[in-house]
All heavy atoms as TSV, in Angstrom:
chain	resi	resn	atom	element	x	y	z
A	1	MET	N	N	47.595	-204.889	160.961
A	1	MET	CA	C	47.813	-203.571	161.593
A	1	MET	C	C	48.514	-203.770	162.892
A	1	MET	O	O	48.076	-204.480	163.730
A	1	MET	CB	C	46.447	-202.891	161.778
A	1	MET	CG	C	46.600	-201.579	162.454
A	1	MET	SD	S	45.297	-200.413	162.340
A	1	MET	CE	C	43.800	-201.215	162.575
A	2	ALA	N	N	49.712	-203.211	163.079
A	2	ALA	CA	C	50.534	-203.254	164.256
A	2	ALA	C	C	50.018	-202.259	165.312
A	2	ALA	O	O	49.845	-201.039	164.991
A	2	ALA	CB	C	52.031	-203.026	163.894
A	3	ALA	N	N	49.972	-202.746	166.441
A	3	ALA	CA	C	49.586	-201.812	167.601
A	3	ALA	C	C	50.764	-200.974	167.920
A	3	ALA	O	O	51.947	-201.469	168.069
A	3	ALA	CB	C	49.057	-202.667	168.760
A	4	THR	N	N	50.625	-199.598	168.209
A	4	THR	CA	C	51.696	-198.795	168.521
A	4	THR	C	C	51.803	-198.908	170.007
A	4	THR	O	O	50.945	-198.846	170.773
A	4	THR	CB	C	51.367	-197.389	168.130
A	4	THR	OG1	O	50.210	-196.934	168.678
A	4	THR	CG2	C	51.375	-197.288	166.666
A	5	LYS	N	N	53.083	-198.946	170.447
A	5	LYS	CA	C	53.386	-199.105	171.870
A	5	LYS	C	C	54.150	-197.861	172.289
A	5	LYS	O	O	54.946	-197.258	171.697
A	5	LYS	CB	C	54.410	-200.284	172.039
A	5	LYS	CG	C	53.754	-201.407	172.975
A	5	LYS	CD	C	54.730	-202.533	172.940
A	5	LYS	CE	C	54.912	-202.899	174.433
A	5	LYS	NZ	N	55.833	-203.974	174.477
A	6	LYS	N	N	53.772	-197.424	173.596
A	6	LYS	CA	C	54.466	-196.233	174.195
A	6	LYS	C	C	55.943	-196.798	174.648
A	6	LYS	O	O	56.074	-197.882	174.998
A	6	LYS	CB	C	53.740	-195.779	175.442
A	6	LYS	CG	C	52.596	-194.946	175.080
A	6	LYS	CD	C	51.914	-194.288	176.303
A	6	LYS	CE	C	50.788	-193.467	175.896
A	6	LYS	NZ	N	50.220	-192.742	177.230
A	7	SER	N	N	56.877	-195.804	174.529
A	7	SER	CA	C	58.073	-196.259	174.917
A	7	SER	C	C	58.238	-196.447	176.424
A	7	SER	O	O	57.602	-195.791	177.163
A	7	SER	CB	C	59.235	-195.142	174.534
A	7	SER	OG	O	58.941	-194.048	175.237
A	8	THR	N	N	58.995	-197.451	176.826
A	8	THR	CA	C	59.098	-197.800	178.207
A	8	THR	C	C	60.503	-197.618	178.753
A	8	THR	O	O	61.084	-198.412	179.371
A	8	THR	CB	C	58.690	-199.278	178.619
A	8	THR	OG1	O	59.522	-200.134	177.657
A	8	THR	CG2	C	57.252	-199.446	178.293
A	9	GLY	N	N	61.155	-196.538	178.361
A	9	GLY	CA	C	62.543	-196.246	178.619
A	9	GLY	C	C	62.793	-195.509	180.012
A	9	GLY	O	O	62.863	-194.350	180.021
A	10	GLY	N	N	63.016	-196.206	181.042
A	10	GLY	CA	C	63.420	-195.620	182.348
A	10	GLY	C	C	62.423	-194.712	182.994
A	10	GLY	O	O	61.395	-194.495	182.526
A	11	ARG	N	N	62.995	-194.131	184.069
A	11	ARG	CA	C	62.100	-193.148	184.883
A	11	ARG	C	C	62.107	-191.831	184.118
A	11	ARG	O	O	63.107	-191.277	183.642
A	11	ARG	CB	C	62.749	-192.906	186.164
A	11	ARG	CG	C	62.555	-194.017	187.210
A	11	ARG	CD	C	63.128	-193.692	188.510
A	11	ARG	NE	N	62.476	-192.563	189.128
A	11	ARG	CZ	C	61.564	-192.736	190.172
A	11	ARG	NH1	N	61.223	-193.908	190.544
A	11	ARG	NH2	N	60.977	-191.671	190.667
A	12	ARG	N	N	60.922	-191.106	184.096
A	12	ARG	CA	C	60.840	-189.821	183.562
A	12	ARG	C	C	61.313	-188.810	184.499
A	12	ARG	O	O	61.957	-187.802	184.085
A	12	ARG	CB	C	59.363	-189.583	183.164
A	12	ARG	CG	C	59.213	-188.517	182.106
A	12	ARG	CD	C	57.877	-188.759	181.594
A	12	ARG	NE	N	57.718	-187.664	180.616
A	12	ARG	CZ	C	56.586	-187.369	179.926
A	12	ARG	NH1	N	55.650	-188.133	180.023
A	12	ARG	NH2	N	56.517	-186.299	179.223
A	13	TYR	N	N	60.930	-188.918	185.756
A	13	TYR	CA	C	61.459	-187.948	186.887
A	13	TYR	C	C	62.246	-188.840	187.732
A	13	TYR	O	O	61.927	-189.928	188.246
A	13	TYR	CB	C	60.211	-187.469	187.610
A	13	TYR	CG	C	59.358	-186.563	186.841
A	13	TYR	CD1	C	58.356	-187.078	186.062
A	13	TYR	CD2	C	59.573	-185.214	186.847
A	13	TYR	CE1	C	57.447	-186.284	185.299
A	13	TYR	CE2	C	58.727	-184.390	186.016
A	13	TYR	CZ	C	57.722	-184.893	185.339
A	13	TYR	OH	O	56.812	-184.028	184.556
A	14	SER	N	N	63.391	-188.253	188.137
A	14	SER	CA	C	64.328	-188.916	189.098
A	14	SER	C	C	63.824	-188.978	190.474
A	14	SER	O	O	62.945	-188.222	190.817
A	14	SER	CB	C	65.704	-188.190	189.111
A	14	SER	OG	O	65.518	-186.985	189.708
A	15	LYS	N	N	64.316	-189.848	191.345
A	15	LYS	CA	C	63.867	-189.983	192.684
A	15	LYS	C	C	64.192	-188.606	193.487
A	15	LYS	O	O	63.326	-188.242	194.327
A	15	LYS	CB	C	64.634	-191.139	193.477
A	15	LYS	CG	C	64.200	-192.461	192.885
A	15	LYS	CD	C	64.901	-193.518	193.705
A	15	LYS	CE	C	64.480	-194.922	193.174
A	15	LYS	NZ	N	65.200	-196.078	193.774
A	16	GLY	N	N	65.291	-187.953	193.089
A	16	GLY	CA	C	65.534	-186.650	193.701
A	16	GLY	C	C	64.416	-185.607	193.419
A	16	GLY	O	O	64.176	-184.858	194.233
A	17	ALA	N	N	63.953	-185.640	192.153
A	17	ALA	CA	C	62.781	-184.811	191.882
A	17	ALA	C	C	61.600	-185.057	192.637
A	17	ALA	O	O	60.819	-184.171	193.126
A	17	ALA	CB	C	62.525	-184.908	190.281
A	18	SER	N	N	61.282	-186.347	192.907
A	18	SER	CA	C	60.160	-186.730	193.792
A	18	SER	C	C	60.295	-186.298	195.223
A	18	SER	O	O	59.384	-185.758	195.741
A	18	SER	CB	C	60.096	-188.365	193.771
A	18	SER	OG	O	59.753	-188.856	192.536
A	19	LYS	N	N	61.573	-186.374	195.670
A	19	LYS	CA	C	61.784	-185.809	197.021
A	19	LYS	C	C	61.559	-184.319	197.147
A	19	LYS	O	O	60.975	-183.762	198.073
A	19	LYS	CB	C	63.183	-186.097	197.505
A	19	LYS	CG	C	63.372	-187.639	197.875
A	19	LYS	CD	C	64.866	-187.878	198.311
A	19	LYS	CE	C	64.965	-189.442	198.626
A	19	LYS	NZ	N	66.319	-189.795	199.055
A	20	SER	N	N	62.007	-183.508	196.037
A	20	SER	CA	C	61.911	-182.056	196.089
A	20	SER	C	C	60.348	-181.758	196.041
A	20	SER	O	O	59.914	-180.793	196.749
A	20	SER	CB	C	62.597	-181.549	194.834
A	20	SER	OG	O	64.019	-181.608	194.952
A	21	VAL	N	N	59.552	-182.439	195.244
A	21	VAL	CA	C	58.199	-182.257	195.069
A	21	VAL	C	C	57.478	-182.515	196.536
A	21	VAL	O	O	56.639	-181.741	196.941
A	21	VAL	CB	C	57.398	-182.998	193.971
A	21	VAL	CG1	C	56.016	-182.848	194.124
A	21	VAL	CG2	C	58.003	-182.447	192.738
A	22	ALA	N	N	57.850	-183.652	197.122
A	22	ALA	CA	C	57.203	-184.033	198.336
A	22	ALA	C	C	57.638	-183.009	199.450
A	22	ALA	O	O	56.812	-182.641	200.300
A	22	ALA	CB	C	57.858	-185.382	198.814
A	23	SER	N	N	58.776	-182.468	199.397
A	23	SER	CA	C	59.192	-181.444	200.412
A	23	SER	C	C	58.385	-180.234	200.298
A	23	SER	O	O	57.962	-179.508	201.118
A	23	SER	CB	C	60.722	-181.161	200.254
A	23	SER	OG	O	61.098	-180.022	200.881
A	24	ALA	N	N	58.230	-179.845	198.926
A	24	ALA	CA	C	57.439	-178.661	198.586
A	24	ALA	C	C	55.900	-178.684	199.021
A	24	ALA	O	O	55.341	-177.841	199.619
A	24	ALA	CB	C	57.406	-178.295	197.112
A	25	MET	N	N	55.505	-180.027	198.903
A	25	MET	CA	C	54.082	-180.321	199.337
A	25	MET	C	C	53.964	-180.169	200.819
A	25	MET	O	O	52.900	-179.639	201.424
A	25	MET	CB	C	53.600	-181.637	198.912
A	25	MET	CG	C	53.527	-181.759	197.401
A	25	MET	SD	S	52.452	-180.609	196.659
A	25	MET	CE	C	50.873	-181.525	196.758
A	26	ARG	N	N	54.920	-180.711	201.520
A	26	ARG	CA	C	54.806	-180.571	203.031
A	26	ARG	C	C	55.004	-179.053	203.477
A	26	ARG	O	O	54.316	-178.646	204.470
A	26	ARG	CB	C	56.047	-181.326	203.680
A	26	ARG	CG	C	55.780	-182.925	203.805
A	26	ARG	CD	C	56.856	-183.547	204.588
A	26	ARG	NE	N	58.198	-183.442	204.079
A	26	ARG	CZ	C	58.702	-184.297	203.221
A	26	ARG	NH1	N	58.026	-185.428	202.758
A	26	ARG	NH2	N	59.884	-184.307	202.748
A	27	ARG	N	N	55.838	-178.350	202.813
A	27	ARG	CA	C	56.016	-176.831	203.157
A	27	ARG	C	C	54.689	-176.198	202.800
A	27	ARG	O	O	54.294	-175.241	203.608
A	27	ARG	CB	C	57.167	-176.273	202.513
A	27	ARG	CG	C	58.498	-176.754	203.040
A	27	ARG	CD	C	59.598	-176.078	202.353
A	27	ARG	NE	N	59.886	-176.647	201.087
A	27	ARG	CZ	C	60.222	-176.023	199.983
A	27	ARG	NH1	N	60.676	-174.797	200.016
A	27	ARG	NH2	N	60.435	-176.613	198.835
A	28	ARG	N	N	53.992	-176.462	201.705
A	28	ARG	CA	C	52.706	-175.943	201.441
A	28	ARG	C	C	51.682	-176.238	202.517
A	28	ARG	O	O	50.956	-175.335	203.044
A	28	ARG	CB	C	52.238	-176.485	200.111
A	28	ARG	CG	C	50.792	-175.954	199.774
A	28	ARG	CD	C	50.199	-176.626	198.525
A	28	ARG	NE	N	49.768	-178.011	198.850
A	28	ARG	CZ	C	48.475	-178.316	199.010
A	28	ARG	NH1	N	47.588	-177.457	198.799
A	28	ARG	NH2	N	48.154	-179.588	199.200
A	29	LYS	N	N	51.661	-177.465	202.978
A	29	LYS	CA	C	50.740	-177.764	204.075
A	29	LYS	C	C	51.052	-177.099	205.353
A	29	LYS	O	O	50.044	-176.795	206.092
A	29	LYS	CB	C	50.784	-179.389	204.319
A	29	LYS	CG	C	49.438	-180.001	204.464
A	29	LYS	CD	C	49.584	-181.537	204.399
A	29	LYS	CE	C	48.232	-181.993	204.765
A	29	LYS	NZ	N	48.144	-183.531	204.863
A	30	LYS	N	N	52.225	-176.907	205.678
A	30	LYS	CA	C	52.648	-176.278	206.825
A	30	LYS	C	C	52.415	-174.721	206.718
A	30	LYS	O	O	52.400	-174.083	207.770
A	30	LYS	CB	C	54.177	-176.548	207.097
A	30	LYS	CG	C	54.694	-176.347	208.475
A	30	LYS	CD	C	56.120	-176.935	208.563
A	30	LYS	CE	C	56.693	-176.419	209.977
A	30	LYS	NZ	N	58.158	-176.770	209.966
A	31	GLY	N	N	52.434	-174.241	205.571
A	31	GLY	CA	C	52.182	-172.752	205.261
A	31	GLY	C	C	53.417	-171.919	205.255
A	31	GLY	O	O	53.443	-170.727	205.325
A	32	THR	N	N	54.594	-172.671	204.909
A	32	THR	CA	C	55.898	-171.898	204.816
A	32	THR	C	C	56.384	-171.855	203.344
A	32	THR	O	O	57.374	-171.260	203.111
A	32	THR	CB	C	57.015	-172.589	205.675
A	32	THR	OG1	O	57.016	-174.002	205.165
A	32	THR	CG2	C	56.617	-172.614	207.122
A	33	LEU	N	N	55.609	-172.426	202.374
A	33	LEU	CA	C	56.110	-172.333	200.972
A	33	LEU	C	C	55.729	-170.987	200.400
A	33	LEU	O	O	54.518	-170.604	200.442
A	33	LEU	CB	C	55.486	-173.457	200.150
A	33	LEU	CG	C	55.870	-173.703	198.785
A	33	LEU	CD1	C	57.350	-173.943	198.660
A	33	LEU	CD2	C	55.039	-174.742	198.061
A	34	LYS	N	N	56.666	-170.237	199.916
A	34	LYS	CA	C	56.393	-168.895	199.363
A	34	LYS	C	C	56.620	-169.025	197.834
A	34	LYS	O	O	57.553	-169.851	197.396
A	34	LYS	CB	C	57.338	-167.939	199.958
A	34	LYS	CG	C	57.302	-167.763	201.450
A	34	LYS	CD	C	56.082	-167.095	201.958
A	34	LYS	CE	C	56.143	-166.937	203.446
A	34	LYS	NZ	N	55.050	-166.253	204.004
A	35	SER	N	N	56.081	-168.128	197.085
A	35	SER	CA	C	56.260	-168.039	195.657
A	35	SER	C	C	57.130	-166.785	195.377
A	35	SER	O	O	57.313	-165.916	196.195
A	35	SER	CB	C	54.984	-168.003	195.000
A	35	SER	OG	O	54.326	-166.770	195.147
A	36	GLY	N	N	57.517	-166.709	194.142
A	36	GLY	CA	C	58.295	-165.621	193.591
A	36	GLY	C	C	59.809	-165.711	193.903
A	36	GLY	O	O	60.203	-166.558	194.712
A	37	PRO	N	N	60.588	-164.597	193.301
A	37	PRO	CA	C	62.075	-164.779	193.545
A	37	PRO	C	C	62.405	-164.443	194.981
A	37	PRO	O	O	61.936	-163.464	195.594
A	37	PRO	CB	C	62.548	-163.676	192.622
A	37	PRO	CG	C	61.327	-162.848	192.351
A	37	PRO	CD	C	60.152	-163.648	192.407
A	38	GLY	N	N	63.164	-165.374	195.603
A	38	GLY	CA	C	63.575	-165.208	196.958
A	38	GLY	C	C	62.403	-165.346	197.956
A	38	GLY	O	O	62.520	-164.956	199.130
A	39	GLY	N	N	61.311	-165.965	197.565
A	39	GLY	CA	C	60.269	-166.090	198.401
A	39	GLY	C	C	59.567	-164.901	198.872
A	39	GLY	O	O	58.901	-164.781	199.915
A	40	LYS	N	N	59.634	-163.882	197.982
A	40	LYS	CA	C	59.021	-162.546	198.324
A	40	LYS	C	C	57.526	-162.493	197.860
A	40	LYS	O	O	56.817	-161.571	198.257
A	40	LYS	CB	C	59.773	-161.410	197.631
A	40	LYS	CG	C	61.181	-161.339	198.308
A	40	LYS	CD	C	61.926	-160.171	197.647
A	40	LYS	CE	C	63.291	-160.002	198.379
A	40	LYS	NZ	N	64.313	-159.381	197.550
A	41	GLY	N	N	57.031	-163.519	197.167
A	41	GLY	CA	C	55.604	-163.462	196.888
A	41	GLY	C	C	54.792	-163.994	198.065
A	41	GLY	O	O	55.392	-164.046	199.113
A	42	GLY	N	N	53.583	-164.266	197.816
A	42	GLY	CA	C	52.634	-164.754	198.886
A	42	GLY	C	C	52.847	-166.179	199.246
A	42	GLY	O	O	53.700	-166.878	198.582
A	43	THR	N	N	52.089	-166.663	200.192
A	43	THR	CA	C	52.028	-167.961	200.562
A	43	THR	C	C	51.352	-168.875	199.476
A	43	THR	O	O	50.298	-168.481	198.974
A	43	THR	CB	C	51.359	-168.262	201.855
A	43	THR	OG1	O	51.909	-167.411	202.930
A	43	THR	CG2	C	51.526	-169.622	202.406
A	44	VAL	N	N	51.924	-169.965	199.206
A	44	VAL	CA	C	51.411	-170.834	198.126
A	44	VAL	C	C	50.295	-171.718	198.744
A	44	VAL	O	O	50.595	-172.395	199.822
A	44	VAL	CB	C	52.479	-171.721	197.608
A	44	VAL	CG1	C	51.796	-172.795	196.550
A	44	VAL	CG2	C	53.551	-170.919	196.791
A	45	ARG	N	N	49.075	-171.712	198.124
A	45	ARG	CA	C	48.001	-172.507	198.609
A	45	ARG	C	C	47.648	-173.549	197.635
A	45	ARG	O	O	47.086	-174.506	197.860
A	45	ARG	CB	C	46.753	-171.653	198.883
A	45	ARG	CG	C	46.962	-170.817	199.993
A	45	ARG	CD	C	45.659	-170.149	200.526
A	45	ARG	NE	N	45.779	-169.264	201.677
A	45	ARG	CZ	C	46.089	-167.995	201.610
A	45	ARG	NH1	N	46.070	-167.434	200.397
A	45	ARG	NH2	N	46.198	-167.231	202.584
A	46	SER	N	N	48.078	-173.308	196.310
A	46	SER	CA	C	47.681	-174.301	195.254
A	46	SER	C	C	48.584	-175.447	195.203
A	46	SER	O	O	49.778	-175.373	195.174
A	46	SER	CB	C	47.662	-173.511	193.880
A	46	SER	OG	O	47.773	-174.299	192.871
A	47	ARG	N	N	47.919	-176.618	195.110
A	47	ARG	CA	C	48.671	-177.858	195.017
A	47	ARG	C	C	49.528	-177.915	193.625
A	47	ARG	O	O	50.666	-178.278	193.709
A	47	ARG	CB	C	47.655	-179.098	194.869
A	47	ARG	CG	C	48.205	-180.488	194.709
A	47	ARG	CD	C	47.004	-181.458	194.613
A	47	ARG	NE	N	47.470	-182.701	194.199
A	47	ARG	CZ	C	48.004	-183.648	195.023
A	47	ARG	NH1	N	48.207	-183.328	196.332
A	47	ARG	NH2	N	48.543	-184.784	194.616
A	48	ARG	N	N	48.909	-177.447	192.635
A	48	ARG	CA	C	49.567	-177.431	191.360
A	48	ARG	C	C	50.843	-176.454	191.372
A	48	ARG	O	O	51.889	-176.773	190.771
A	48	ARG	CB	C	48.570	-176.885	190.258
A	48	ARG	CG	C	49.176	-176.730	188.905
A	48	ARG	CD	C	48.123	-176.363	187.889
A	48	ARG	NE	N	48.023	-177.437	186.979
A	48	ARG	CZ	C	47.006	-177.681	186.113
A	48	ARG	NH1	N	45.925	-176.875	186.254
A	48	ARG	NH2	N	46.998	-178.797	185.286
A	49	GLN	N	N	50.643	-175.309	192.010
A	49	GLN	CA	C	51.794	-174.354	192.062
A	49	GLN	C	C	52.959	-175.059	193.015
A	49	GLN	O	O	54.097	-174.898	192.708
A	49	GLN	CB	C	51.337	-173.133	192.691
A	49	GLN	CG	C	52.424	-171.958	192.618
A	49	GLN	CD	C	51.839	-170.638	193.042
A	49	GLN	OE1	O	50.774	-170.650	193.658
A	49	GLN	NE2	N	52.693	-169.619	192.930
A	50	ALA	N	N	52.561	-175.758	194.105
A	50	ALA	CA	C	53.597	-176.318	194.848
A	50	ALA	C	C	54.272	-177.435	194.046
A	50	ALA	O	O	55.621	-177.481	194.235
A	50	ALA	CB	C	52.837	-177.050	196.151
A	51	ILE	N	N	53.670	-178.161	193.229
A	51	ILE	CA	C	54.426	-179.278	192.439
A	51	ILE	C	C	55.371	-178.441	191.444
A	51	ILE	O	O	56.491	-178.897	191.337
A	51	ILE	CB	C	53.369	-180.045	191.583
A	51	ILE	CG1	C	52.547	-180.913	192.589
A	51	ILE	CG2	C	54.054	-180.934	190.584
A	51	ILE	CD1	C	51.338	-181.537	191.961
A	52	ALA	N	N	54.913	-177.437	190.887
A	52	ALA	CA	C	55.744	-176.637	189.940
A	52	ALA	C	C	57.096	-176.086	190.615
A	52	ALA	O	O	58.186	-176.169	190.093
A	52	ALA	CB	C	55.046	-175.454	189.266
A	53	ILE	N	N	56.803	-175.590	191.863
A	53	ILE	CA	C	57.986	-175.170	192.654
A	53	ILE	C	C	58.908	-176.227	193.001
A	53	ILE	O	O	60.168	-176.056	192.922
A	53	ILE	CB	C	57.538	-174.401	193.924
A	53	ILE	CG1	C	56.900	-173.151	193.607
A	53	ILE	CG2	C	58.660	-174.063	194.846
A	53	ILE	CD1	C	56.103	-172.429	194.691
A	54	GLY	N	N	58.414	-177.317	193.356
A	54	GLY	CA	C	59.196	-178.573	193.723
A	54	GLY	C	C	59.969	-178.971	192.548
A	54	GLY	O	O	61.200	-179.271	192.637
A	55	LEU	N	N	59.434	-179.052	191.348
A	55	LEU	CA	C	60.121	-179.442	190.142
A	55	LEU	C	C	61.207	-178.405	189.736
A	55	LEU	O	O	62.298	-178.766	189.275
A	55	LEU	CB	C	59.133	-179.637	188.971
A	55	LEU	CG	C	58.260	-180.910	189.105
A	55	LEU	CD1	C	57.279	-180.855	187.844
A	55	LEU	CD2	C	59.049	-182.152	189.108
A	56	SER	N	N	60.909	-177.077	189.899
A	56	SER	CA	C	61.790	-176.125	189.573
A	56	SER	C	C	63.112	-176.221	190.418
A	56	SER	O	O	64.262	-176.088	190.023
A	56	SER	CB	C	61.209	-174.749	189.790
A	56	SER	OG	O	62.107	-173.700	189.515
A	57	GLU	N	N	62.835	-176.485	191.874
A	57	GLU	CA	C	63.939	-176.687	192.704
A	57	GLU	C	C	64.785	-177.871	192.369
A	57	GLU	O	O	66.038	-177.916	192.435
A	57	GLU	CB	C	63.386	-176.863	194.103
A	57	GLU	CG	C	62.860	-175.520	194.749
A	57	GLU	CD	C	62.117	-175.618	196.067
A	57	GLU	OE1	O	61.974	-176.799	196.493
A	57	GLU	OE2	O	61.694	-174.687	196.679
A	58	ALA	N	N	64.194	-179.001	191.870
A	58	ALA	CA	C	64.879	-180.145	191.512
A	58	ALA	C	C	65.795	-179.925	190.309
A	58	ALA	O	O	66.851	-180.436	190.210
A	58	ALA	CB	C	63.803	-181.306	191.216
A	59	ARG	N	N	65.126	-179.089	189.398
A	59	ARG	CA	C	65.964	-178.748	188.187
A	59	ARG	C	C	67.164	-178.040	188.566
A	59	ARG	O	O	68.307	-178.184	188.123
A	59	ARG	CB	C	65.169	-177.883	187.282
A	59	ARG	CG	C	64.399	-178.506	186.114
A	59	ARG	CD	C	63.753	-177.563	185.199
A	59	ARG	NE	N	62.613	-178.296	184.663
A	59	ARG	CZ	C	61.328	-178.168	184.973
A	59	ARG	NH1	N	61.180	-177.316	186.003
A	59	ARG	NH2	N	60.510	-178.927	184.523
A	60	LYS	N	N	67.173	-177.033	189.535
A	60	LYS	CA	C	68.281	-176.308	189.956
A	60	LYS	C	C	69.334	-177.124	190.638
A	60	LYS	O	O	70.459	-176.871	190.430
A	60	LYS	CB	C	67.764	-175.243	190.925
A	60	LYS	CG	C	67.135	-174.032	190.263
A	60	LYS	CD	C	66.557	-173.095	191.211
A	60	LYS	CE	C	65.754	-171.958	190.505
A	60	LYS	NZ	N	64.969	-171.193	191.463
A	61	LYS	N	N	68.946	-178.332	191.196
A	61	LYS	CA	C	69.823	-179.237	191.898
A	61	LYS	C	C	70.430	-180.050	190.857
A	61	LYS	O	O	71.367	-180.923	191.194
A	61	LYS	CB	C	69.044	-179.968	192.966
A	61	LYS	CG	C	68.779	-179.310	194.143
A	61	LYS	CD	C	68.062	-180.061	195.160
A	61	LYS	CE	C	67.461	-179.267	196.345
A	61	LYS	NZ	N	66.655	-180.097	197.197
A	62	GLY	N	N	69.916	-180.129	189.656
A	62	GLY	CA	C	70.420	-180.966	188.619
A	62	GLY	C	C	69.774	-182.412	188.528
A	62	GLY	O	O	70.274	-183.330	187.969
A	63	ALA	N	N	68.608	-182.487	189.013
A	63	ALA	CA	C	67.806	-183.673	189.017
A	63	ALA	C	C	67.279	-184.021	187.562
A	63	ALA	O	O	67.124	-182.976	186.894
A	63	ALA	CB	C	66.660	-183.718	190.059
A	64	ASN	N	N	67.036	-185.237	187.308
A	64	ASN	CA	C	66.361	-185.589	185.980
A	64	ASN	C	C	65.022	-185.288	185.951
A	64	ASN	O	O	64.094	-186.011	186.437
A	64	ASN	CB	C	66.662	-187.008	185.783
A	64	ASN	CG	C	66.179	-187.460	184.447
A	64	ASN	OD1	O	66.200	-186.693	183.466
A	64	ASN	ND2	N	65.682	-188.663	184.187
A	65	VAL	N	N	64.652	-184.103	185.325
A	65	VAL	CA	C	63.343	-183.667	185.245
A	65	VAL	C	C	63.113	-183.209	183.726
A	65	VAL	O	O	63.876	-182.466	183.161
A	65	VAL	CB	C	63.065	-182.361	186.082
A	65	VAL	CG1	C	61.583	-181.914	186.063
A	65	VAL	CG2	C	63.374	-182.755	187.539
A	66	PRO	N	N	61.958	-183.549	183.067
A	66	PRO	CA	C	61.754	-183.112	181.764
A	66	PRO	C	C	61.602	-181.633	181.635
A	66	PRO	O	O	61.341	-180.953	182.634
A	66	PRO	CB	C	60.336	-183.837	181.385
A	66	PRO	CG	C	60.298	-184.946	182.286
A	66	PRO	CD	C	60.971	-184.470	183.613
A	67	GLU	N	N	61.871	-181.105	180.438
A	67	GLU	CA	C	61.858	-179.704	180.207
A	67	GLU	C	C	60.454	-179.156	180.563
A	67	GLU	O	O	59.397	-179.855	180.525
A	67	GLU	CB	C	62.138	-179.234	178.873
A	67	GLU	CG	C	63.564	-179.588	178.450
A	67	GLU	CD	C	63.926	-179.216	177.007
A	67	GLU	OE1	O	63.096	-178.423	176.343
A	67	GLU	OE2	O	64.980	-179.710	176.532
A	68	LYS	N	N	60.461	-177.880	181.040
A	68	LYS	CA	C	59.190	-177.158	181.264
A	68	LYS	C	C	58.173	-177.285	180.095
A	68	LYS	O	O	58.575	-177.102	178.938
A	68	LYS	CB	C	59.374	-175.697	181.634
A	68	LYS	CG	C	59.812	-175.475	183.000
A	68	LYS	CD	C	59.917	-173.924	183.290
A	68	LYS	CE	C	60.383	-173.581	184.603
A	68	LYS	NZ	N	60.469	-172.199	184.780
A	69	ARG	N	N	56.797	-177.356	180.346
A	69	ARG	CA	C	55.910	-177.225	179.477
A	69	ARG	C	C	55.645	-175.786	179.132
A	69	ARG	O	O	55.790	-175.035	179.999
A	69	ARG	CB	C	54.524	-177.920	179.938
A	69	ARG	CG	C	54.274	-179.267	179.449
A	69	ARG	CD	C	52.878	-179.678	179.533
A	69	ARG	NE	N	52.632	-180.448	180.655
A	69	ARG	CZ	C	51.419	-180.619	181.175
A	69	ARG	NH1	N	50.351	-180.253	180.467
A	69	ARG	NH2	N	51.250	-181.391	182.171
A	70	SER	N	N	55.307	-175.526	177.852
A	70	SER	CA	C	55.020	-174.057	177.557
A	70	SER	C	C	53.767	-173.687	178.541
A	70	SER	O	O	52.894	-174.425	178.779
A	70	SER	CB	C	54.667	-173.885	176.201
A	70	SER	OG	O	53.558	-174.644	175.753
A	71	SER	N	N	53.797	-172.390	178.779
A	71	SER	CA	C	52.700	-171.933	179.690
A	71	SER	C	C	51.438	-171.948	178.847
A	71	SER	O	O	51.423	-171.864	177.625
A	71	SER	CB	C	53.086	-170.531	180.139
A	71	SER	OG	O	53.074	-169.657	179.059
A	72	GLY	N	N	50.307	-172.024	179.588
A	72	GLY	CA	C	49.102	-172.270	178.879
A	72	GLY	C	C	48.692	-173.579	179.219
A	72	GLY	O	O	49.442	-174.476	179.511
A	73	ARG	N	N	47.351	-173.867	179.224
A	73	ARG	CA	C	46.954	-175.228	179.728
A	73	ARG	C	C	46.790	-176.252	178.563
A	73	ARG	O	O	46.496	-177.377	178.856
A	73	ARG	CB	C	45.598	-175.088	180.434
A	73	ARG	CG	C	45.553	-174.090	181.525
A	73	ARG	CD	C	45.641	-174.638	182.900
A	73	ARG	NE	N	44.806	-175.645	183.178
A	73	ARG	CZ	C	43.832	-175.567	184.029
A	73	ARG	NH1	N	43.328	-174.507	184.638
A	73	ARG	NH2	N	43.242	-176.879	184.390
A	74	SER	N	N	47.022	-175.871	177.310
A	74	SER	CA	C	46.915	-176.786	176.212
A	74	SER	C	C	48.067	-177.797	176.167
A	74	SER	O	O	49.118	-177.405	176.552
A	74	SER	CB	C	46.886	-176.059	174.827
A	74	SER	OG	O	48.118	-175.363	174.734
A	75	LYS	N	N	47.696	-179.110	175.861
A	75	LYS	CA	C	48.708	-180.140	176.006
A	75	LYS	C	C	49.270	-180.453	174.644
A	75	LYS	O	O	48.678	-180.377	173.575
A	75	LYS	CB	C	48.116	-181.519	176.557
A	75	LYS	CG	C	47.885	-181.309	178.108
A	75	LYS	CD	C	47.289	-182.495	178.679
A	75	LYS	CE	C	46.913	-182.261	180.100
A	75	LYS	NZ	N	46.358	-183.345	180.700
């Protein structure tokens, strides 16, 4: 019986994506990260939401980020 191995092909998220997420996390901590179109929503307090915003910004810049997971918490 052969053991199945996970693929080890390159980075999943680019360095640029990591920088965008780090920036979003800093803005969340500072209290300047806003949600919604044009930042018209409320202040973001959730760590998970800050990560999502950072990845979304990275996608817009053209960074290497996997496609969005479908909404809902099931994997």
